[in-house]
C-alpha positions as CSV (number, residue, x, y, z in Angstrom):
1,M,0.0,0.0,0.0
2,M,1.4,3.4,-1.0
3,N,1.6,6.2,1.6
4,V,0.3,9.6,0.4
5,L,0.7,12.8,2.5
6,I,-1.7,15.7,2.0
7,V,-0.4,19.0,3.4
8,D,-3.1,21.7,3.3
9,D,-4.8,23.9,5.9
10,E,-8.1,23.7,4.2
11,K,-9.8,20.8,6.0
12,L,-12.6,20.3,3.5
13,I,-10.0,19.8,0.7
14,V,-8.0,17.4,2.9
15,K,-11.2,15.5,3.8
16,G,-12.3,15.1,0.2
17,L,-8.9,14.2,-1.2
18,K,-8.3,11.7,1.7
19,Y,-11.6,9.9,0.9
20,S,-10.9,9.8,-2.8
21,L,-7.3,8.5,-2.5
22,E,-8.4,5.9,0.1
23,Q,-11.0,4.6,-2.4
24,Q,-8.1,4.1,-4.8
25,G,-6.3,2.0,-2.1
26,Y,-3.7,4.5,-0.8
27,K,-3.0,5.0,2.9
28,V,-3.4,8.7,3.4
29,F,-1.8,10.9,6.0
30,A,-2.9,14.5,6.6
31,A,-1.0,17.6,7.9
32,Y,-2.4,21.1,8.2
33,T,0.9,22.8,8.9
34,G,4.5,22.6,7.7
35,Y,5.6,21.4,11.1
36,E,3.1,18.6,11.2
37,A,4.2,17.6,7.7
38,M,7.9,17.3,8.6
39,E,7.0,15.3,11.7
40,L,5.0,12.8,9.6
41,I,7.7,12.6,6.9
42,E,10.4,11.8,9.5
43,K,8.3,9.2,11.2
44,N,6.8,7.5,8.1
45,T,8.0,6.4,4.7
46,M,6.0,8.6,2.2
47,D,5.6,7.6,-1.4
48,F,3.9,10.9,-2.5
49,I,3.2,14.3,-1.2
50,I,0.4,16.7,-2.2
51,L,1.6,20.1,-0.9
52,D,-0.3,23.4,-0.7
53,L,1.7,26.5,-1.6
54,M,0.2,28.6,1.2
55,L,0.4,27.2,4.8
56,P,-0.2,29.0,8.1
57,D,3.3,28.5,9.3
58,A,5.4,27.9,6.2
59,D,5.9,28.8,2.6
60,G,5.1,25.7,0.4
61,M,8.0,26.3,-1.9
62,M,10.5,26.5,0.9
63,L,9.0,23.4,2.5
64,C,9.3,21.6,-0.8
65,K,13.0,22.6,-0.9
66,R,13.5,21.4,2.6
67,I,11.9,18.0,1.9
68,R,13.9,17.7,-1.3
69,A,17.2,18.2,0.6
70,D,16.7,14.9,2.5
71,H,14.1,12.9,0.7
72,D,13.4,11.8,-2.8
73,I,9.6,11.9,-2.7
74,P,7.4,13.0,-5.7
75,I,5.6,16.2,-4.9
76,L,2.5,17.8,-6.5
77,M,1.9,21.4,-5.5
78,L,-1.5,22.9,-5.0
79,T,-2.1,26.6,-5.2
80,A,-4.7,29.2,-5.6
81,K,-2.3,31.2,-7.8
82,D,-2.3,30.7,-11.6
83,G,0.7,32.7,-12.8
84,D,3.4,31.2,-15.0
85,Y,6.1,32.7,-12.6
86,D,4.7,30.7,-9.7
87,K,4.7,27.5,-11.8
88,I,8.3,28.0,-12.9
89,L,9.4,28.8,-9.4
90,G,7.6,25.7,-8.1
91,F,9.5,23.5,-10.6
92,E,12.8,25.1,-9.6
93,F,12.2,24.2,-6.0
94,G,11.6,20.6,-6.9
95,T,7.9,20.0,-7.5
96,D,7.0,17.3,-10.0
97,D,3.7,18.8,-11.0
98,Y,1.4,21.8,-10.3
99,M,-2.4,22.1,-10.0
100,T,-4.4,25.3,-9.4
101,K,-7.4,25.3,-7.0
102,P,-10.2,24.6,-7.6
103,F,-9.2,21.3,-9.3
104,N,-10.8,18.1,-10.6
105,T,-10.2,15.3,-8.1
106,L,-10.1,12.6,-10.8
107,E,-7.6,14.6,-12.8
108,L,-5.4,15.0,-9.7
109,I,-5.5,11.3,-9.0
110,A,-4.6,10.6,-12.6
111,R,-1.6,12.9,-12.2
112,V,-0.5,11.3,-9.0
113,K,-0.5,7.9,-10.7
114,A,1.4,9.3,-13.7
115,I,4.1,10.9,-11.5
116,M,4.5,7.7,-9.5
117,R,4.9,5.7,-12.6
118,R,7.6,8.1,-13.9
119,A,9.3,8.0,-10.5
120,G,9.3,4.2,-10.5
121,K,7.0,4.0,-7.6
122,I,4.6,1.9,-9.6
123,G,5.3,-0.2,-12.7
124,E,3.6,-1.8,-15.6
125,G,3.7,-5.3,-14.0
126,K,0.8,-7.4,-12.8
127,V,-1.4,-6.3,-15.7
128,I,-4.4,-8.5,-16.6
129,A,-5.8,-7.9,-20.1
130,S,-9.0,-9.5,-21.4
131,G,-10.9,-8.2,-24.4
132,S,-11.3,-4.4,-23.9
133,L,-10.7,-4.8,-20.1
134,E,-7.3,-4.0,-18.5
135,I,-6.5,-4.3,-14.8
136,N,-3.2,-3.0,-13.4
137,W,-2.4,-4.1,-9.8
138,D,0.5,-1.7,-9.3
139,E,-1.6,1.3,-10.3
140,R,-4.7,-0.1,-8.7
141,S,-6.6,0.9,-11.8
142,A,-8.9,-0.7,-14.4
143,Y,-9.7,0.4,-17.9
144,A,-12.5,-0.6,-20.3
145,E,-12.4,0.5,-23.9
146,G,-9.4,2.6,-23.0
147,K,-11.3,4.6,-20.3
148,E,-10.5,4.4,-16.6
149,I,-13.2,2.8,-14.5
150,N,-13.9,4.6,-11.2
151,L,-13.7,1.7,-8.7
152,T,-13.7,1.7,-4.9
153,A,-10.9,0.0,-3.2
154,K,-13.0,-3.1,-2.4
155,E,-14.4,-3.2,-5.9
156,F,-10.9,-3.2,-7.3
157,D,-9.7,-5.9,-4.9
158,M,-12.7,-8.1,-5.8
159,L,-12.2,-7.6,-9.5
160,Y,-8.5,-8.4,-9.3
161,L,-9.1,-11.4,-7.2
162,L,-11.5,-12.9,-9.7
163,A,-9.6,-11.8,-12.8
164,S,-6.3,-13.2,-11.5
165,N,-7.9,-16.6,-11.2
166,P,-9.9,-16.9,-14.4
167,G,-12.4,-19.8,-14.4
168,R,-12.1,-20.5,-10.7
169,V,-15.4,-20.2,-8.8
170,F,-15.2,-18.3,-5.5
171,T,-18.0,-18.7,-3.0
172,R,-19.3,-15.5,-1.4
173,E,-17.7,-16.5,1.9
174,E,-14.3,-17.0,0.2
175,I,-14.5,-13.6,-1.5
176,F,-15.5,-11.9,1.8
177,R,-12.6,-13.5,3.8
178,Q,-10.0,-12.6,1.2
179,I,-11.2,-9.0,0.6
180,W,-12.5,-8.0,4.0
181,K,-10.2,-10.3,6.1
182,E,-13.0,-11.2,8.4
183,D,-14.7,-14.5,9.2
184,A,-18.3,-13.4,9.7
185,F,-19.8,-12.3,6.4
186,D,-23.0,-10.9,4.9
187,V,-24.1,-12.5,1.6
188,R,-25.8,-9.2,0.6
189,T,-22.4,-7.3,0.8
190,I,-20.9,-9.5,-1.8
191,D,-23.9,-9.4,-4.1
192,V,-24.1,-5.6,-3.9
193,H,-20.5,-5.3,-4.8
194,I,-20.8,-7.7,-7.7
195,R,-23.8,-5.8,-9.0
196,N,-21.9,-2.5,-8.8
197,L,-18.9,-4.1,-10.5
198,R,-21.0,-5.3,-13.4
199,D,-22.6,-1.9,-13.8
200,K,-19.1,-0.4,-14.1
201,V,-17.2,-3.0,-16.0
202,E,-19.7,-4.7,-18.3
203,Q,-21.1,-3.2,-21.5
204,D,-24.4,-4.9,-20.6
205,A,-24.7,-5.7,-16.9
206,K,-27.7,-8.0,-17.5
207,H,-25.7,-10.1,-19.9
208,P,-22.1,-10.0,-18.4
209,R,-19.1,-11.1,-20.3
210,Y,-16.5,-11.1,-17.5
211,I,-18.1,-11.4,-14.1
212,M,-20.1,-14.6,-14.2
213,T,-22.4,-16.4,-11.7
214,K,-22.2,-20.1,-10.9
215,W,-25.7,-20.6,-9.6
216,G,-25.8,-22.0,-6.1
217,V,-22.0,-21.7,-5.7
218,G,-20.6,-18.2,-6.3
219,Y,-18.8,-16.0,-8.9
220,Y,-16.0,-16.4,-11.4
221,F,-14.1,-14.4,-14.1
222,N,-14.6,-15.4,-17.7
223,K,-11.5,-14.4,-19.6
224,G,-13.1,-15.2,-22.9
């Protein structure tokens, strides 16, 4: 699991980003000041930092320079400013990318993945391809017809479990234990997630191509 640090004093932005990144399978840390950020960086191994330019106790660019002095961590800068000078200055201080508020969360996540890929944090391995469907474990992403599918963390884990074992039928209990890591399970939880997956992955959810039902037993992936 990749560790992502969000450094921003706007709590609503932090809350929204934290939720969205956690849905992608990242472990997210939050800091609202430069001091808190440095404490977290020294105590934890961070794989990526989303850093606001304006903090109550620090200048984001100087904080970026300080982080860069001791750590090789990809950094995406957030700012309310939109001038070319600020962008250039940000890159000079070591940022890998730059986004202006307000921003599109899905675009931000896509940029995080792209920067991590370039930095070697995630690779192209563990890719499952079937028809128009592509699932990448390292990126924790799935694509259909070349377009990324917006999956929750549990939906992705379930899809990857089935797709990495094509033809093998998993009972609902097996799926629950492997994904939720718990013994007690609710049949409805699995069925709801399967229905949501089909809605997102299949061209026709009522006539699925990939996520199949073995009546009376469970579910399996049809590689076709």
